[in-house]
Kinemage of the C-alpha trace (Angstrom):
@kinemage 1
@onewidth
@group {chain A} dominant
@subgroup {mainchain}
@vectorlist {calphas} color= white
{ca unk a 1} P 2.546 -63.024 -69.483
{ca unk a 2} L 4.638 -66.314 -68.907
{ca unk a 3} L 8.019 -64.149 -69.186
{ca unk a 4} L 6.677 -61.916 -66.280
{ca unk a 5} L 5.745 -64.839 -64.174
{ca unk a 6} L 9.114 -66.420 -64.558
{ca unk a 7} L 10.986 -63.209 -63.695
{ca unk a 8} L 8.654 -62.563 -60.617
{ca unk a 9} L 9.537 -66.102 -59.465
{ca unk a 10} L 13.528 -65.589 -60.125
{ca unk a 11} L 13.382 -62.390 -58.359
{ca unk a 12} L 11.773 -63.672 -55.112
{ca unk a 13} L 14.087 -66.568 -55.210
{ca unk a 14} L 17.101 -64.529 -55.421
{ca unk a 15} L 15.778 -61.979 -52.717
{ca unk a 16} L 15.174 -65.168 -50.595
{ca unk a 17} L 18.562 -66.460 -50.881
{ca unk a 18} L 20.253 -63.335 -50.419
{ca unk a 19} L 18.478 -63.039 -47.052
{ca unk a 20} L 19.027 -66.494 -45.940
{ca unk a 21} L 22.842 -65.936 -46.686
{ca unk a 22} L 22.841 -62.660 -44.461
{ca unk a 23} L 20.885 -64.527 -41.740
{ca unk a 24} L 23.458 -67.295 -41.760
{ca unk a 25} L 26.110 -65.092 -41.099
{ca unk a 26} L 28.325 -66.631 -38.827
{ca unk a 27} L 28.914 -64.176 -35.748
{ca unk a 28} L 32.130 -64.915 -34.163
{ca unk a 29} L 32.664 -63.742 -30.255
{ca unk a 30} L 36.383 -62.498 -29.900
{ca unk a 31} L 38.540 -60.933 -27.339
{ca unk a 32} L 40.256 -57.648 -27.489
{ca unk a 33} L 43.542 -59.410 -27.958
{ca unk a 34} L 42.095 -60.955 -31.316
{ca unk a 35} L 40.666 -57.707 -32.432
{ca unk a 36} L 43.792 -55.697 -31.688
{ca unk a 37} L 45.765 -58.296 -33.772
{ca unk a 38} L 43.406 -58.025 -36.743
{ca unk a 39} L 43.582 -54.087 -36.862
{ca unk a 40} L 47.160 -54.097 -36.625
{ca unk a 41} L 47.923 -57.219 -39.084
{ca unk a 42} L 49.884 -55.798 -42.232
{ca unk a 43} L 47.473 -55.825 -45.341
{ca unk a 44} L 47.363 -53.806 -48.501
{ca unk a 45} L 43.580 -53.287 -47.546
{ca unk a 46} L 42.425 -50.368 -45.597
{ca unk a 47} L 40.254 -51.456 -42.836
{ca unk a 48} L 37.055 -49.903 -41.377
{ca unk a 49} L 36.502 -50.949 -37.783
{ca unk a 50} L 32.863 -49.855 -36.654
{ca unk a 51} L 31.946 -50.108 -32.924
{ca unk a 52} L 28.126 -50.274 -32.676
{ca unk a 53} L 25.124 -52.195 -30.834
{ca unk a 54} L 21.466 -52.959 -31.796
{ca unk a 55} L 20.479 -51.258 -28.637
{ca unk a 56} L 22.095 -47.801 -29.764
{ca unk a 57} L 19.885 -45.536 -31.545
{ca unk a 58} L 22.309 -43.458 -33.189
{ca unk a 59} L 24.343 -46.581 -34.373
{ca unk a 60} L 21.339 -48.263 -36.070
{ca unk a 61} L 20.268 -44.842 -37.978
{ca unk a 62} L 24.012 -44.729 -39.657
{ca unk a 63} L 24.423 -48.592 -40.303
{ca unk a 64} L 23.196 -48.082 -43.851
{ca unk a 65} L 25.837 -45.546 -44.664
{ca unk a 66} L 28.382 -48.311 -43.418
{ca unk a 67} L 26.744 -51.114 -45.471
{ca unk a 68} L 26.621 -48.998 -48.508
{ca unk a 69} L 30.309 -48.611 -48.371
{ca unk a 70} L 30.604 -52.259 -49.897
{ca unk a 71} L 29.016 -50.954 -53.155
{ca unk a 72} L 31.218 -47.732 -53.360
{ca unk a 73} L 34.623 -48.847 -52.646
{ca unk a 74} L 36.285 -52.004 -54.005
{ca unk a 75} L 36.396 -54.747 -51.616
{ca unk a 76} L 40.071 -55.477 -52.364
{ca unk a 77} L 40.849 -51.779 -50.998
{ca unk a 78} L 38.414 -51.524 -48.318
{ca unk a 79} L 37.425 -54.014 -45.766
{ca unk a 80} L 34.681 -53.314 -43.081
{ca unk a 81} L 34.436 -54.938 -39.892
{ca unk a 82} L 31.438 -54.406 -37.789
{ca unk a 83} L 32.028 -54.882 -33.918
{ca unk a 84} L 29.035 -55.457 -32.041
{ca unk a 85} L 29.168 -54.305 -28.501
{ca unk a 86} L 25.629 -56.218 -28.041
{ca unk a 87} L 25.040 -58.438 -24.787
{ca unk a 88} L 26.277 -62.056 -25.013
{ca unk a 89} L 22.840 -63.220 -24.399
{ca unk a 90} L 21.487 -61.272 -27.109
{ca unk a 91} L 23.389 -62.505 -30.004
{ca unk a 92} L 21.293 -65.442 -31.085
{ca unk a 93} L 17.980 -63.648 -30.090
{ca unk a 94} L 18.067 -60.021 -31.483
{ca unk a 95} L 21.511 -59.509 -33.063
{ca unk a 96} L 21.250 -62.410 -35.951
{ca unk a 97} L 17.703 -61.359 -37.012
{ca unk a 98} L 18.768 -57.681 -36.727
{ca unk a 99} L 21.659 -58.202 -39.349
{ca unk a 100} L 19.459 -60.324 -41.821
{ca unk a 101} L 16.529 -57.598 -41.516
{ca unk a 102} L 19.089 -54.766 -42.022
{ca unk a 103} L 20.776 -56.949 -44.712
{ca unk a 104} L 24.285 -56.419 -43.366
{ca unk a 105} L 26.733 -58.415 -45.440
{ca unk a 106} L 30.085 -57.209 -43.924
{ca unk a 107} L 31.839 -59.279 -41.308
{ca unk a 108} L 30.236 -58.853 -37.883
{ca unk a 109} L 32.205 -60.028 -34.647
{ca unk a 110} L 31.025 -59.510 -31.157
{ca unk a 111} L 33.736 -58.448 -28.853
{ca unk a 112} L 33.744 -60.387 -25.724
{ca unk a 113} L 35.395 -57.978 -23.191
{ca unk a 114} L 33.238 -56.916 -20.270
{ca unk a 115} L 35.406 -54.032 -19.211
{ca unk a 116} L 35.721 -51.371 -21.581
{ca unk a 117} L 38.297 -49.547 -19.426
{ca unk a 118} L 41.057 -52.175 -20.479
{ca unk a 119} L 40.739 -51.377 -24.284
{ca unk a 120} L 38.914 -48.248 -25.293
{ca unk a 121} L 41.721 -46.184 -24.860
{ca unk a 122} L 43.827 -48.685 -26.672
{ca unk a 123} L 41.663 -48.243 -29.636
{ca unk a 124} L 42.228 -44.452 -29.657
{ca unk a 125} L 43.262 -42.390 -26.655
{ca unk a 126} L 40.766 -39.680 -27.468
{ca unk a 127} L 37.792 -42.196 -27.245
{ca unk a 128} L 35.585 -41.754 -24.382
{ca unk a 129} L 33.641 -45.141 -25.170
{ca unk a 130} L 30.508 -43.372 -26.838
{ca unk a 131} L 29.023 -45.491 -29.655
{ca unk a 132} L 29.073 -45.304 -32.597
{ca unk a 133} L 32.860 -44.971 -33.118
{ca unk a 134} L 34.713 -45.749 -36.131
{ca unk a 135} L 38.722 -46.610 -36.831
{ca unk a 136} L 39.657 -46.249 -40.253
{ca unk a 137} L 43.111 -47.628 -40.293
{ca unk a 138} L 45.967 -48.572 -43.214
{ca unk a 139} L 48.886 -50.486 -41.421
{ca unk a 140} L 51.594 -49.995 -44.191
{ca unk a 141} L 50.960 -46.578 -44.928
{ca unk a 142} L 50.474 -45.880 -41.158
{ca unk a 143} L 47.307 -43.778 -41.831
{ca unk a 144} L 44.798 -43.971 -39.010
{ca unk a 145} L 41.717 -41.855 -38.597
{ca unk a 146} L 39.343 -42.157 -35.584
{ca unk a 147} L 35.449 -40.825 -35.342
{ca unk a 148} L 33.507 -40.621 -32.333
{ca unk a 149} L 29.822 -40.463 -32.642
{ca unk a 150} L 27.687 -40.192 -36.001
{ca unk a 151} L 29.644 -39.699 -38.976
{ca unk a 152} L 28.470 -37.565 -42.027
{ca unk a 153} L 28.387 -39.950 -45.091
{ca unk a 154} L 30.035 -37.389 -47.390
{ca unk a 155} L 32.706 -36.731 -44.852
{ca unk a 156} L 33.291 -40.380 -44.455
{ca unk a 157} L 33.674 -41.144 -48.190
{ca unk a 158} L 36.121 -38.393 -48.466
{ca unk a 159} L 38.194 -39.700 -45.956
{ca unk a 160} L 38.296 -43.237 -47.202
{ca unk a 161} L 39.017 -41.707 -50.640
{ca unk a 162} L 41.945 -39.862 -49.117
{ca unk a 163} L 43.597 -42.899 -47.574
{ca unk a 164} L 43.111 -44.918 -50.779
{ca unk a 165} L 44.408 -42.240 -52.845
{ca unk a 166} L 47.537 -41.631 -50.835
{ca unk a 167} L 47.890 -45.626 -50.562
{ca unk a 168} L 47.401 -46.255 -54.372
{ca unk a 169} L 48.604 -43.150 -56.032
């Protein structure tokens, strides 16, 4: 009985601490120039950049898929960057609590750009501006894949595996 009690207490503490770590995640507001520099920075790691917002229903529906990639792929081979297109005034009131509730562990930044016409085409010439949208890129191998709209999880995993196979084979 005592062992069960101690186990339950320890599990509760781990759960609370993990929620607190996610809730305390620092959300940086960045310009497109800063984002573009990060996207094109040479690295051995493949970068998945996911554009989304808390007010976008289809974005929220597929967040679990992207969050699950952290356990599916090695962090030294795949880095996930969530780029929130939420409004500035919603960062502290909505976004922070949303991320804690959804247990998002990947880095989240808010894009601080008001005119999408200035940067959307620079992410991908085929992008209409619809979210969710995802850019999968590996700079050294010059491999780049762009998805607009919701992505089938199996298809996304296969695309990631292909980039990683090309890079590490």
